N, C-alpha and C positions, 0 to 999 in steps of 0.2 A: 797560606799567609795570611787570609784574615784572622783564622783563628787562632794564629798565631799574634798577632798584633792585639786581638782582643785579651788575649792572656797579659800582655804588654802591660797593658791599659788597666788589666785586674790588678798584678804586683804594685804600680805605682801609687793607684787609687787604697791600696791597703796598705801602703809605706805611708801614704801621704804627702806625698812628695810631688804638689797639685800647682804649686809656685816656685818662684824663686828663693823663696824664704824655707821652703819645708825639702829645698833640695836633695835628696842625699845622694851615697857613690854606688855606682853598679852594683859592686860587691855588697855593701849594706842590705840591698834588697836583694840578695842572691842572682842576681841577673850575670850573663856574659853577651860579649859581642857577638849580637844574632845578623842574619840579614832581615830579618823585622825590624828590630833596632834598631839597623843602618837605615833602612827605608823612612822609617819614622821623625829619625831625624830630618833626613832630605827634606821630608817634609813641613821638616818646623813644630812638628806634633811633640815631640821630643828635643827639649832644650836642654844646653849645658848653662849654669849659673854662674860658675866658679869651675876651676879646674875639674876636671874628674867629677861633680856631682850636676844628677841633672835631675830633669821634673815632668810633668808629661802636662803640655797644655790643654787641656779640655778644650777651650774654647777654637782653638785649631782645629782639632781630633773631630767632632761638630763640621767643619769647615768641610774638611776632606772629607768627610760619611757625605754629606749631601751633593757634593761633586760630584762621590763615586755614583749615589745612586741617579741625578740627574745624565749621564754618561751611559748609566745603564740601559733608561728608560727611551735616550734616544737609541741606542742601537739596538733595544725590541721595537721601536715603532719602526728604525729604517728598516728590517728584518720584515716586518711583518706588511710594510707598503711594498717592498720588493718581491714578496710573493702573492699581494695582491693585485699587483699588474702585471704580474705572471700570467699567473690566472684568469685575469681579462684578456691578455692574448691568447692565449688558449682558448678558450671559452667565447671568443670572440672570432675566430678565425674559423667557426664550424659555421 
């Protein structure tokens, strides 16, 4: 899914559709409605400036990426902490 989102980002960049004034139709960019596109629309990364014309909001994209990275770090930290506590419990019980 992330790869498809990066591909969509590239298509919008190549088309120059990066703000409301340069928005383009999906057909003009050779895109179809996909799950990855809908996901980016829900996150307001891909926005509709006028009926049928879309652009890629780079600032929102960077925010979404930062949030994803923070969540991944938190998850890895939680798993690591749980493993350390488990290891301590096993070693400490001997």
